[in-house]
N, CA, C and O atoms as CSV, one atom per row, in Angstrom:
chain,resi,resn,atom,element,x,y,z
A,1,MET,N,N,224.420,42.642,194.805
A,1,MET,CA,C,223.455,42.175,193.319
A,1,MET,C,C,223.366,41.257,192.849
A,1,MET,O,O,224.379,40.686,192.446
A,2,GLU,N,N,221.967,40.641,192.674
A,2,GLU,CA,C,221.944,39.201,192.173
A,2,GLU,C,C,222.239,38.717,191.011
A,2,GLU,O,O,221.396,39.308,190.337
A,3,ALA,N,N,222.957,37.921,190.105
A,3,ALA,CA,C,223.081,38.281,188.650
A,3,ALA,C,C,221.685,37.770,187.777
A,3,ALA,O,O,220.702,37.201,188.252
A,4,ALA,N,N,221.815,37.984,186.993
A,4,ALA,CA,C,220.889,37.948,185.890
A,4,ALA,C,C,220.456,36.363,185.518
A,4,ALA,O,O,221.353,35.603,185.152
A,5,GLN,N,N,219.405,35.991,185.593
A,5,GLN,CA,C,218.824,34.717,185.275
A,5,GLN,C,C,219.146,34.457,183.815
A,5,GLN,O,O,219.147,35.321,182.939
A,6,LYS,N,N,219.431,33.118,183.644
A,6,LYS,CA,C,219.756,32.840,182.201
A,6,LYS,C,C,218.604,33.083,181.523
A,6,LYS,O,O,217.602,33.290,182.207
A,7,THR,N,N,218.495,33.109,180.180
A,7,THR,CA,C,217.251,33.007,179.275
A,7,THR,C,C,217.205,31.839,178.499
A,7,THR,O,O,218.142,31.730,177.708
A,8,ILE,N,N,216.338,30.895,178.503
A,8,ILE,CA,C,215.950,29.956,177.677
A,8,ILE,C,C,215.307,30.114,176.791
A,8,ILE,O,O,214.118,30.257,177.077
A,9,ARG,N,N,215.593,30.169,175.582
A,9,ARG,CA,C,214.339,30.394,174.357
A,9,ARG,C,C,213.856,28.969,173.837
A,9,ARG,O,O,214.777,28.231,173.487
A,10,VAL,N,N,212.736,28.525,173.743
A,10,VAL,CA,C,212.146,27.691,173.057
A,10,VAL,C,C,210.743,27.869,172.359
A,10,VAL,O,O,210.074,28.890,172.515
A,11,ALA,N,N,210.322,26.744,171.533
A,11,ALA,CA,C,209.382,26.738,170.406
A,11,ALA,C,C,208.423,25.562,171.246
A,11,ALA,O,O,209.024,24.623,171.769
A,12,ALA,N,N,206.820,25.646,171.367
A,12,ALA,CA,C,206.313,24.749,171.583
A,12,ALA,C,C,204.702,24.781,170.692
A,12,ALA,O,O,203.937,25.718,170.461
A,13,ALA,N,N,204.628,23.168,170.312
A,13,ALA,CA,C,203.730,23.462,169.040
A,13,ALA,C,C,202.611,22.970,170.053
A,13,ALA,O,O,202.738,22.403,171.138
A,14,ILE,N,N,201.597,23.321,169.433
A,14,ILE,CA,C,199.850,23.223,169.977
A,14,ILE,C,C,199.107,22.971,168.616
A,14,ILE,O,O,198.513,23.705,167.827
A,15,ILE,N,N,199.483,21.165,168.689
A,15,ILE,CA,C,198.911,20.512,167.742
A,15,ILE,C,C,197.246,20.107,168.116
A,15,ILE,O,O,196.682,19.489,169.019
A,16,VAL,N,N,196.821,20.850,166.849
A,16,VAL,CA,C,194.986,20.766,166.976
A,16,VAL,C,C,194.826,20.094,165.883
A,16,VAL,O,O,195.242,20.193,164.728
A,17,ASP,N,N,193.853,19.083,166.704
A,17,ASP,CA,C,193.251,17.678,165.083
A,17,ASP,C,C,191.951,17.524,165.853
A,17,ASP,O,O,191.788,16.904,166.904
A,18,GLY,N,N,190.769,18.414,164.917
A,18,GLY,CA,C,189.478,17.966,165.069
A,18,GLY,C,C,188.995,18.111,166.426
A,18,GLY,O,O,188.417,17.145,166.924
A,19,GLY,N,N,189.139,19.144,167.082
A,19,GLY,CA,C,188.649,19.633,168.530
A,19,GLY,C,C,189.796,18.670,169.518
A,19,GLY,O,O,189.351,18.112,170.521
A,20,ARG,N,N,190.679,18.586,169.302
A,20,ARG,CA,C,191.454,17.891,170.461
A,20,ARG,C,C,192.981,18.523,170.227
A,20,ARG,O,O,193.324,18.720,169.061
A,21,VAL,N,N,193.746,18.791,171.122
A,21,VAL,CA,C,195.189,19.154,171.109
A,21,VAL,C,C,195.969,18.156,171.988
A,21,VAL,O,O,195.599,17.717,173.077
A,22,PHE,N,N,197.208,17.849,171.275
A,22,PHE,CA,C,198.116,17.121,171.417
A,22,PHE,C,C,199.225,17.579,172.831
A,22,PHE,O,O,199.902,18.605,172.761
A,23,ALA,N,N,199.274,16.575,174.171
A,23,ALA,CA,C,199.924,17.299,174.876
A,23,ALA,C,C,201.101,15.789,175.260
A,23,ALA,O,O,201.032,14.638,174.829
A,24,THR,N,N,201.917,16.304,176.040
A,24,THR,CA,C,203.236,14.964,176.192
A,24,THR,C,C,203.202,15.233,177.634
A,24,THR,O,O,202.584,16.118,178.226
A,25,GLN,N,N,204.127,14.136,178.192
A,25,GLN,CA,C,204.643,14.298,179.564
A,25,GLN,C,C,205.810,13.835,179.748
A,25,GLN,O,O,206.298,12.792,179.314
A,26,ARG,N,N,206.296,14.695,180.457
A,26,ARG,CA,C,208.140,14.611,180.339
A,26,ARG,C,C,208.755,13.235,181.282
A,26,ARG,O,O,208.510,12.909,182.443
A,27,GLY,N,N,209.647,12.609,180.244
A,27,GLY,CA,C,209.770,11.453,181.118
A,27,GLY,C,C,211.178,11.639,181.957
A,27,GLY,O,O,211.758,10.682,182.470
A,28,TYR,N,N,211.704,13.153,182.036
A,28,TYR,CA,C,213.064,12.766,182.454
A,28,TYR,C,C,213.140,14.540,183.600
A,28,TYR,O,O,212.357,15.455,183.858
A,29,GLY,N,N,214.614,14.164,183.958
A,29,GLY,CA,C,214.680,15.767,184.536
A,29,GLY,C,C,213.826,16.511,185.807
A,29,GLY,O,O,212.921,15.886,186.360
A,30,GLU,N,N,214.080,17.492,186.106
A,30,GLU,CA,C,213.053,18.074,187.196
A,30,GLU,C,C,211.926,18.302,187.663
A,30,GLU,O,O,211.485,18.490,188.797
A,31,TRP,N,N,211.283,18.245,186.112
A,31,TRP,CA,C,209.734,18.251,185.910
A,31,TRP,C,C,209.597,16.700,185.675
A,31,TRP,O,O,208.452,16.516,185.262
A,32,LYS,N,N,210.069,15.871,185.736
A,32,LYS,CA,C,209.304,14.700,184.971
A,32,LYS,C,C,208.050,14.318,185.139
A,32,LYS,O,O,207.722,14.797,186.225
A,33,ASP,N,N,207.192,13.755,184.710
A,33,ASP,CA,C,205.790,13.692,184.855
A,33,ASP,C,C,204.799,14.883,184.760
A,33,ASP,O,O,203.571,14.814,184.801
A,34,TRP,N,N,205.597,16.018,184.621
A,34,TRP,CA,C,204.409,17.380,184.363
A,34,TRP,C,C,204.482,17.136,182.855
A,34,TRP,O,O,205.330,16.531,182.200
A,35,TRP,N,N,203.056,17.942,182.374
A,35,TRP,CA,C,202.553,17.855,181.342
A,35,TRP,C,C,203.013,19.017,180.273
A,35,TRP,O,O,203.331,20.001,180.940
A,36,GLU,N,N,203.142,19.233,179.112
A,36,GLU,CA,C,203.725,20.342,178.502
A,36,GLU,C,C,203.361,20.246,176.997
A,36,GLU,O,O,203.488,19.167,176.417
A,37,PHE,N,N,202.880,21.427,176.307
A,37,PHE,CA,C,202.915,20.927,174.711
A,37,PHE,C,C,204.493,20.728,174.278
A,37,PHE,O,O,205.392,21.517,174.570
A,38,PRO,N,N,204.671,19.290,173.386
A,38,PRO,CA,C,205.829,19.238,173.153
A,38,PRO,C,C,206.896,20.335,171.940
A,38,PRO,O,O,206.349,20.902,170.994
A,39,GLY,N,N,207.998,20.426,172.131
A,39,GLY,CA,C,209.020,21.376,171.496
A,39,GLY,C,C,210.054,21.461,172.243
A,39,GLY,O,O,210.194,20.630,173.141
A,40,GLY,N,N,210.730,22.180,172.103
A,40,GLY,CA,C,212.477,22.344,172.292
A,40,GLY,C,C,213.017,23.962,172.379
A,40,GLY,O,O,212.452,25.048,172.505
A,41,LYS,N,N,214.217,23.576,172.261
A,41,LYS,CA,C,215.125,24.873,172.518
A,41,LYS,C,C,215.438,25.233,171.182
A,41,LYS,O,O,215.268,24.383,170.307
A,42,ILE,N,N,215.908,26.460,170.857
A,42,ILE,CA,C,215.916,27.060,169.773
A,42,ILE,C,C,217.258,27.302,169.827
A,42,ILE,O,O,217.702,28.216,170.521
A,43,GLU,N,N,217.968,26.572,169.159
A,43,GLU,CA,C,219.657,26.890,168.905
A,43,GLU,C,C,220.126,28.201,168.299
A,43,GLU,O,O,219.312,28.894,167.689
A,44,GLN,N,N,220.972,28.456,168.386
A,44,GLN,CA,C,221.968,29.565,168.023
A,44,GLN,C,C,221.298,30.106,166.433
A,44,GLN,O,O,220.959,29.146,165.741
A,45,GLY,N,N,221.179,30.826,166.092
A,45,GLY,CA,C,221.136,31.123,164.546
A,45,GLY,C,C,220.109,30.373,163.872
A,45,GLY,O,O,220.017,30.371,162.644
A,46,GLU,N,N,219.275,29.688,164.692
A,46,GLU,CA,C,217.903,29.152,164.173
A,46,GLU,C,C,216.849,29.960,164.395
A,46,GLU,O,O,216.922,30.748,165.338
A,47,GLN,N,N,215.430,29.912,163.404
A,47,GLN,CA,C,214.738,30.390,163.478
A,47,GLN,C,C,213.721,29.514,164.691
A,47,GLN,O,O,214.071,28.394,165.063
A,48,ALA,N,N,212.396,30.201,165.256
A,48,ALA,CA,C,211.728,29.105,165.894
A,48,ALA,C,C,210.739,28.527,165.610
A,48,ALA,O,O,209.915,27.970,166.335
A,49,GLU,N,N,210.795,28.659,164.373
A,49,GLU,CA,C,209.592,27.550,163.269
A,49,GLU,C,C,210.734,26.646,162.875
A,49,GLU,O,O,210.373,25.472,162.962
A,50,GLU,N,N,212.099,26.785,162.436
A,50,GLU,CA,C,212.742,25.646,162.163
A,50,GLU,C,C,212.903,24.555,163.358
A,50,GLU,O,O,212.720,23.338,163.321
A,51,ALA,N,N,213.339,25.459,164.515
A,51,ALA,CA,C,213.570,24.559,165.846
A,51,ALA,C,C,212.455,23.922,166.279
A,51,ALA,O,O,212.503,22.987,167.079
A,52,LEU,N,N,211.211,24.459,165.702
A,52,LEU,CA,C,210.069,23.435,166.528
A,52,LEU,C,C,209.809,22.330,165.405
A,52,LEU,O,O,209.043,21.446,165.787
A,53,ARG,N,N,210.258,22.201,164.176
A,53,ARG,CA,C,210.007,21.372,163.111
A,53,ARG,C,C,211.390,20.413,163.475
A,53,ARG,O,O,211.342,19.186,163.386
A,54,ARG,N,N,212.295,20.955,163.784
A,54,ARG,CA,C,213.507,19.648,164.301
A,54,ARG,C,C,213.051,19.187,165.309
A,54,ARG,O,O,212.820,17.986,165.167
A,55,GLU,N,N,212.673,19.765,166.795
A,55,GLU,CA,C,212.154,18.898,167.958
A,55,GLU,C,C,211.212,18.157,167.736
A,55,GLU,O,O,211.114,17.049,168.263
A,56,ILE,N,N,210.265,18.697,166.828
A,56,ILE,CA,C,208.931,17.612,166.739
A,56,ILE,C,C,209.223,16.284,166.354
A,56,ILE,O,O,208.833,15.209,166.809
A,57,LYS,N,N,210.153,16.633,165.227
A,57,LYS,CA,C,211.088,14.997,164.662
A,57,LYS,C,C,211.479,14.422,165.365
A,57,LYS,O,O,211.159,13.261,165.620
A,58,GLU,N,N,212.522,15.264,166.030
A,58,GLU,CA,C,213.291,14.242,167.405
A,58,GLU,C,C,212.459,13.769,168.476
A,58,GLU,O,O,212.755,12.719,169.047
A,59,GLU,N,N,211.610,14.330,168.754
A,59,GLU,CA,C,210.560,13.798,169.943
A,59,GLU,C,C,209.649,13.142,169.281
A,59,GLU,O,O,209.656,12.028,169.804
A,60,LEU,N,N,208.777,13.150,168.352
A,60,LEU,CA,C,207.474,12.700,168.220
A,60,LEU,C,C,207.791,11.563,166.792
A,60,LEU,O,O,207.233,10.494,166.543
A,61,ASP,N,N,208.871,12.266,166.045
A,61,ASP,CA,C,209.130,11.051,164.812
A,61,ASP,C,C,208.150,11.862,164.043
A,61,ASP,O,O,208.266,10.943,163.232
A,62,ILE,N,N,207.255,12.721,163.471
A,62,ILE,CA,C,206.416,13.181,162.801
A,62,ILE,C,C,206.969,14.616,161.964
A,62,ILE,O,O,207.890,15.322,162.373
A,63,ASN,N,N,206.423,14.784,161.093
A,63,ASN,CA,C,206.699,16.162,160.539
A,63,ASN,C,C,205.404,16.834,160.923
A,63,ASN,O,O,204.324,16.250,161.015
A,64,ILE,N,N,205.657,18.379,161.180
A,64,ILE,CA,C,204.162,18.977,161.278
A,64,ILE,C,C,204.460,20.270,160.327
A,64,ILE,O,O,205.610,20.491,159.949
A,65,GLU,N,N,203.479,21.029,159.995
A,65,GLU,CA,C,203.347,22.303,159.465
A,65,GLU,C,C,203.094,23.238,160.617
A,65,GLU,O,O,202.147,23.262,161.403
A,66,VAL,N,N,203.879,23.800,160.554
A,66,VAL,CA,C,203.825,25.508,161.727
A,66,VAL,C,C,203.108,26.471,160.896
A,66,VAL,O,O,203.380,26.947,159.794
A,67,GLY,N,N,201.880,26.687,161.891
A,67,GLY,CA,C,201.106,27.930,161.639
A,67,GLY,C,C,201.920,29.026,161.860
A,67,GLY,O,O,203.053,29.399,161.557
A,68,GLU,N,N,200.621,29.559,162.718
A,68,GLU,CA,C,200.411,31.492,163.270
A,68,GLU,C,C,200.972,31.102,164.755
A,68,GLU,O,O,200.877,30.024,165.342
A,69,LEU,N,N,201.486,32.121,165.107
A,69,LEU,CA,C,202.123,32.369,166.539
A,69,LEU,C,C,200.812,33.044,167.181
A,69,LEU,O,O,200.334,34.162,166.986
A,70,VAL,N,N,200.331,31.838,168.132
A,70,VAL,CA,C,199.777,32.176,169.088
A,70,VAL,C,C,199.976,33.021,170.296
A,70,VAL,O,O,199.254,33.974,170.589
A,71,ASP,N,N,200.888,32.655,170.900
A,71,ASP,CA,C,201.383,33.577,171.961
A,71,ASP,C,C,202.851,33.082,172.313
A,71,ASP,O,O,203.312,31.949,172.174
A,72,THR,N,N,203.555,34.399,172.880
A,72,THR,CA,C,204.852,34.315,173.850
A,72,THR,C,C,204.523,34.050,174.872
A,72,THR,O,O,203.546,34.702,175.240
A,73,VAL,N,N,204.974,33.206,175.708
A,73,VAL,CA,C,204.807,33.229,177.356
A,73,VAL,C,C,206.107,33.169,177.748
A,73,VAL,O,O,206.938,32.368,177.319
A,74,GLU,N,N,206.347,34.329,178.862
A,74,GLU,CA,C,207.823,34.502,179.321
A,74,GLU,C,C,207.428,34.089,180.835
A,74,GLU,O,O,206.553,34.750,181.395
A,75,TYR,N,N,208.117,32.897,181.584
A,75,TYR,CA,C,207.613,32.691,182.865
A,75,TYR,C,C,209.262,32.581,183.814
A,75,TYR,O,O,210.333,32.402,183.234
A,76,ASP,N,N,209.143,32.714,185.139
A,76,ASP,CA,C,210.450,32.601,185.719
A,76,ASP,C,C,210.352,31.287,186.760
A,76,ASP,O,O,209.875,31.182,187.890
A,77,TYR,N,N,210.904,30.499,186.024
A,77,TYR,CA,C,211.376,29.248,187.126
A,77,TYR,C,C,212.289,29.389,187.548
A,77,TYR,O,O,213.055,30.134,186.937
A,78,PRO,N,N,212.947,28.519,189.342
A,78,PRO,CA,C,213.607,28.905,189.933
A,78,PRO,C,C,215.311,29.054,189.216
A,78,PRO,O,O,216.068,29.947,189.598
A,79,ASN,N,N,215.562,28.414,188.551
A,79,ASN,CA,C,216.911,28.644,187.840
A,79,ASN,C,C,217.236,29.624,186.394
A,79,ASN,O,O,218.329,30.039,186.010
A,80,PHE,N,N,215.940,29.809,185.796
A,80,PHE,CA,C,216.173,30.077,184.633
A,80,PHE,C,C,214.639,30.913,184.216
A,80,PHE,O,O,213.574,30.713,184.800
A,81,HIS,N,N,214.865,31.953,182.971
A,81,HIS,CA,C,213.930,32.598,182.564
A,81,HIS,C,C,213.636,32.197,181.413
A,81,HIS,O,O,214.424,32.296,180.473
A,82,LEU,N,N,212.112,31.534,181.285
A,82,LEU,CA,C,211.665,30.885,180.181
A,82,LEU,C,C,211.171,32.128,179.158
A,82,LEU,O,O,210.609,33.163,179.516
A,83,LEU,N,N,211.594,31.679,177.570
A,83,LEU,CA,C,210.824,32.750,176.663
A,83,LEU,C,C,210.015,31.649,175.334
A,83,LEU,O,O,210.542,31.241,174.299
A,84,MET,N,N,208.899,31.450,175.733
A,84,MET,CA,C,208.369,30.265,174.834
A,84,MET,C,C,207.352,30.831,173.896
A,84,MET,O,O,206.207,31.145,174.223
A,85,ASN,N,N,207.884,30.935,172.672
A,85,ASN,CA,C,206.939,30.852,171.710
A,85,ASN,C,C,206.161,29.607,171.052
A,85,ASN,O,O,206.713,28.639,170.529
A,86,CYS,N,N,204.660,29.831,171.187
A,86,CYS,CA,C,204.004,28.929,170.889
A,86,CYS,C,C,202.904,28.826,169.629
A,86,CYS,O,O,201.907,29.527,169.452
A,87,TYR,N,N,203.334,27.894,168.939
A,87,TYR,CA,C,202.378,28.002,167.650
A,87,TYR,C,C,201.679,26.950,167.198
A,87,TYR,O,O,202.005,25.789,167.445
A,88,GLN,N,N,200.456,27.349,166.360
A,88,GLN,CA,C,199.516,26.665,166.041
A,88,GLN,C,C,199.814,25.177,165.357
A,88,GLN,O,O,199.899,26.035,164.479
A,89,CYS,N,N,199.955,24.416,165.068
A,89,CYS,CA,C,200.727,23.480,164.468
A,89,CYS,C,C,199.622,21.962,164.063
A,89,CYS,O,O,198.780,21.501,164.834
A,90,SER,N,N,199.850,21.587,163.078
A,90,SER,CA,C,199.385,20.121,162.107
A,90,SER,C,C,200.151,19.323,162.217
A,90,SER,O,O,201.337,19.519,162.483
A,91,ILE,N,N,199.513,18.050,161.997
A,91,ILE,CA,C,200.537,17.011,161.650
A,91,ILE,C,C,200.465,17.355,159.862
A,91,ILE,O,O,199.544,17.769,159.158
A,92,ALA,N,N,201.472,17.081,159.643
A,92,ALA,CA,C,201.902,17.359,157.737
A,92,ALA,C,C,201.635,16.135,157.025
A,92,ALA,O,O,201.055,16.282,155.950
A,93,ASN,N,N,201.911,15.010,157.361
A,93,ASN,CA,C,201.559,13.858,156.726
A,93,ASN,C,C,201.126,13.068,157.857
A,93,ASN,O,O,201.750,12.949,158.911
A,94,PRO,N,N,199.649,12.361,157.475
A,94,PRO,CA,C,199.570,11.009,158.601
A,94,PRO,C,C,200.335,10.126,158.694
A,94,PRO,O,O,200.701,9.391,157.777
A,95,SER,N,N,200.742,10.086,160.066
A,95,SER,CA,C,201.683,8.962,160.370
A,95,SER,C,C,201.655,8.770,161.992
A,95,SER,O,O,201.175,9.564,162.801
A,96,LYS,N,N,202.362,7.376,162.303
A,96,LYS,CA,C,202.257,7.305,163.832
A,96,LYS,C,C,202.959,8.157,164.648
A,96,LYS,O,O,204.189,8.127,164.605
A,97,ILE,N,N,202.440,8.840,165.316
A,97,ILE,CA,C,203.649,9.664,166.509
A,97,ILE,C,C,204.241,8.438,167.468
A,97,ILE,O,O,203.631,7.553,168.069
A,98,ARG,N,N,205.512,8.695,167.390
A,98,ARG,CA,C,206.185,7.700,168.633
A,98,ARG,C,C,206.978,8.754,169.461
A,98,ARG,O,O,207.478,9.797,169.040
A,99,LEU,N,N,206.985,8.252,170.747
A,99,LEU,CA,C,207.356,9.058,171.879
A,99,LEU,C,C,208.895,8.632,171.944
A,99,LEU,O,O,209.317,7.549,172.348
A,100,MET,N,N,209.471,9.454,171.576
A,100,MET,CA,C,211.294,9.190,171.847
A,100,MET,C,C,211.781,9.730,172.977
A,100,MET,O,O,212.963,9.498,173.230
A,101,GLU,N,N,211.112,10.442,173.772
A,101,GLU,CA,C,211.522,11.244,174.782
A,101,GLU,C,C,210.724,11.272,175.730
A,101,GLU,O,O,211.334,11.296,176.799
A,102,HIS,N,N,209.217,11.283,175.884
A,102,HIS,CA,C,208.283,11.593,176.709
A,102,HIS,C,C,207.800,9.940,177.111
A,102,HIS,O,O,208.036,8.922,176.459
A,103,GLU,N,N,207.111,10.064,178.304
A,103,GLU,CA,C,206.763,8.761,179.168
A,103,GLU,C,C,205.293,8.612,178.767
A,103,GLU,O,O,204.694,7.600,179.130
A,104,ASP,N,N,204.604,9.654,177.964
A,104,ASP,CA,C,203.268,9.504,177.463
A,104,ASP,C,C,202.774,10.523,177.001
A,104,ASP,O,O,203.220,11.621,177.334
A,105,ALA,N,N,201.671,10.391,176.070
A,105,ALA,CA,C,200.834,11.621,175.649
A,105,ALA,C,C,199.803,11.148,175.248
A,105,ALA,O,O,199.613,9.975,174.930
A,106,ARG,N,N,198.786,12.333,175.225
A,106,ARG,CA,C,197.508,12.433,174.787
A,106,ARG,C,C,196.562,13.329,174.074
A,106,ARG,O,O,196.577,14.551,174.225
A,107,TRP,N,N,196.013,12.908,173.553
A,107,TRP,CA,C,195.064,13.787,172.392
A,107,TRP,C,C,193.706,14.205,174.005
A,107,TRP,O,O,193.155,13.387,174.742
A,108,LEU,N,N,193.603,15.625,174.012
A,108,LEU,CA,C,192.946,16.117,174.789
A,108,LEU,C,C,191.596,17.033,174.294
A,108,LEU,O,O,191.758,17.948,173.487
A,109,THR,N,N,190.590,16.792,174.706
A,109,THR,CA,C,189.396,17.622,174.342
A,109,THR,C,C,189.223,18.907,175.411
A,109,THR,O,O,189.860,18.886,176.464
A,110,LYS,N,N,188.357,19.992,175.098
A,110,LYS,CA,C,188.626,21.142,175.730
A,110,LYS,C,C,188.037,20.549,177.168
A,110,LYS,O,O,188.532,20.903,178.238
A,111,ASP,N,N,187.167,19.813,177.103
A,111,ASP,CA,C,186.870,19.202,178.743
A,111,ASP,C,C,188.212,18.695,179.841
A,111,ASP,O,O,188.514,18.875,181.021
A,112,GLU,N,N,188.780,17.953,178.625
A,112,GLU,CA,C,189.825,17.422,179.400
A,112,GLU,C,C,191.454,17.914,179.612
A,112,GLU,O,O,192.464,17.379,180.069
A,113,LEU,N,N,191.141,19.147,179.059
A,113,LEU,CA,C,192.475,20.026,178.949
A,113,LEU,C,C,193.045,20.240,180.365
A,113,LEU,O,O,194.251,20.083,180.554
A,114,ARG,N,N,192.257,20.578,181.316
A,114,ARG,CA,C,193.178,21.096,182.773
A,114,ARG,C,C,192.906,19.729,183.395
A,114,ARG,O,O,193.157,19.710,184.599
A,115,SER,N,N,192.421,18.489,182.846
A,115,SER,CA,C,192.946,17.302,183.635
A,115,SER,C,C,194.102,16.691,184.115
A,115,SER,O,O,194.176,15.908,185.062
A,116,VAL,N,N,195.170,17.178,183.264
A,116,VAL,CA,C,196.551,16.784,183.481
A,116,VAL,C,C,197.185,18.187,184.501
A,116,VAL,O,O,196.784,19.348,184.578
A,117,ASN,N,N,198.405,17.425,185.241
A,117,ASN,CA,C,199.637,18.552,185.711
A,117,ASN,C,C,200.374,19.163,184.948
A,117,ASN,O,O,201.549,18.799,185.013
A,118,TRP,N,N,200.065,20.279,183.956
A,118,TRP,CA,C,200.621,20.790,183.239
A,118,TRP,C,C,201.983,21.956,183.734
A,118,TRP,O,O,201.647,22.786,184.579
A,119,LEU,N,N,202.865,21.992,183.433
A,119,LEU,CA,C,204.047,22.736,183.729
A,119,LEU,C,C,203.731,24.245,183.887
A,119,LEU,O,O,203.131,24.858,183.004
A,120,PRO,N,N,204.130,24.798,184.975
A,120,PRO,CA,C,203.516,26.417,185.270
A,120,PRO,C,C,203.460,27.420,183.816
A,120,PRO,O,O,202.524,28.193,183.609
A,121,ALA,N,N,204.971,27.206,182.600
A,121,ALA,CA,C,204.625,28.373,181.932
A,121,ALA,C,C,203.557,27.562,180.990
A,121,ALA,O,O,202.900,28.296,180.251
A,122,ASP,N,N,203.324,26.349,180.916
A,122,ASP,CA,C,202.237,26.063,179.677
A,122,ASP,C,C,200.794,26.183,180.229
A,122,ASP,O,O,199.846,25.888,179.502
A,123,ILE,N,N,200.598,26.640,181.594
A,123,ILE,CA,C,199.304,26.999,181.753
A,123,ILE,C,C,199.512,28.308,181.293
A,123,ILE,O,O,198.566,28.633,180.576
A,124,GLU,N,N,200.165,28.999,181.376
A,124,GLU,CA,C,199.855,30.461,181.275
A,124,GLU,C,C,199.075,30.560,179.642
A,124,GLU,O,O,198.387,31.535,179.336
A,125,ILE,N,N,199.266,29.635,178.893
A,125,ILE,CA,C,198.861,29.619,177.370
A,125,ILE,C,C,197.318,28.964,177.198
A,125,ILE,O,O,196.603,29.193,176.222
A,126,LEU,N,N,196.868,27.932,178.565
A,126,LEU,CA,C,195.920,27.214,178.293
A,126,LEU,C,C,194.267,27.860,177.951
A,126,LEU,O,O,193.430,27.182,177.356
A,127,GLN,N,N,194.044,29.057,178.369
A,127,GLN,CA,C,192.944,29.445,177.902
A,127,GLN,C,C,193.263,30.034,176.370
A,127,GLN,O,O,192.177,30.236,175.827
A,128,LYS,N,N,194.124,30.303,175.683
A,128,LYS,CA,C,194.263,30.459,174.453
A,128,LYS,C,C,193.917,29.311,173.641
A,128,LYS,O,O,193.253,29.369,172.606
A,129,VAL,N,N,194.407,28.245,174.172
A,129,VAL,CA,C,194.590,26.907,173.448
A,129,VAL,C,C,192.512,26.654,173.793
A,129,VAL,O,O,191.729,26.203,172.958
A,130,GLU,N,N,192.325,26.889,174.527
A,130,GLU,CA,C,190.949,26.719,174.590
A,130,GLU,C,C,189.979,26.869,173.942
A,130,GLU,O,O,189.042,26.071,173.951
A,131,MET,N,N,190.038,28.313,173.002
A,131,MET,CA,C,189.450,28.678,172.117
A,131,MET,C,C,189.856,28.310,170.710
A,131,MET,O,O,189.483,28.884,169.686
A,132,MET,N,N,190.880,27.010,170.821
A,132,MET,CA,C,191.158,27.162,169.314
A,132,MET,C,C,190.750,25.693,169.446
A,132,MET,O,O,191.284,25.088,168.516
A,133,ILE,N,N,189.981,24.808,170.260
A,133,ILE,CA,C,189.453,23.799,170.462
A,133,ILE,C,C,188.175,23.377,170.474
A,133,ILE,O,O,187.914,22.202,170.732
């Protein structure tokens, strides 16, 4: 019998601003150069919204307002099961985004949304994102 896959819980920010959405390109690891909605792991005892604010501050050096849950994506990667809570977000106070971990980032319009190489789990939410921008 095969061992159950480890589940990793993450929160992702769908940062929308004036008909555009913010996407980041991974700069490390197995999925280097793939695009994703920024965010990260939810720590033990942490609420998803708290984790998202903390991760975005660490990764982009900005504060965000976390809005409503857009969807929860479940995806089986080869080595783990991903449970990703995706929230509509906005930048709390106008400040310059600084890429602390990613190698690139872009504001994408609806027409540009599918022009980057998204991580498989993030592809699952693109249709709902298109309706938001």
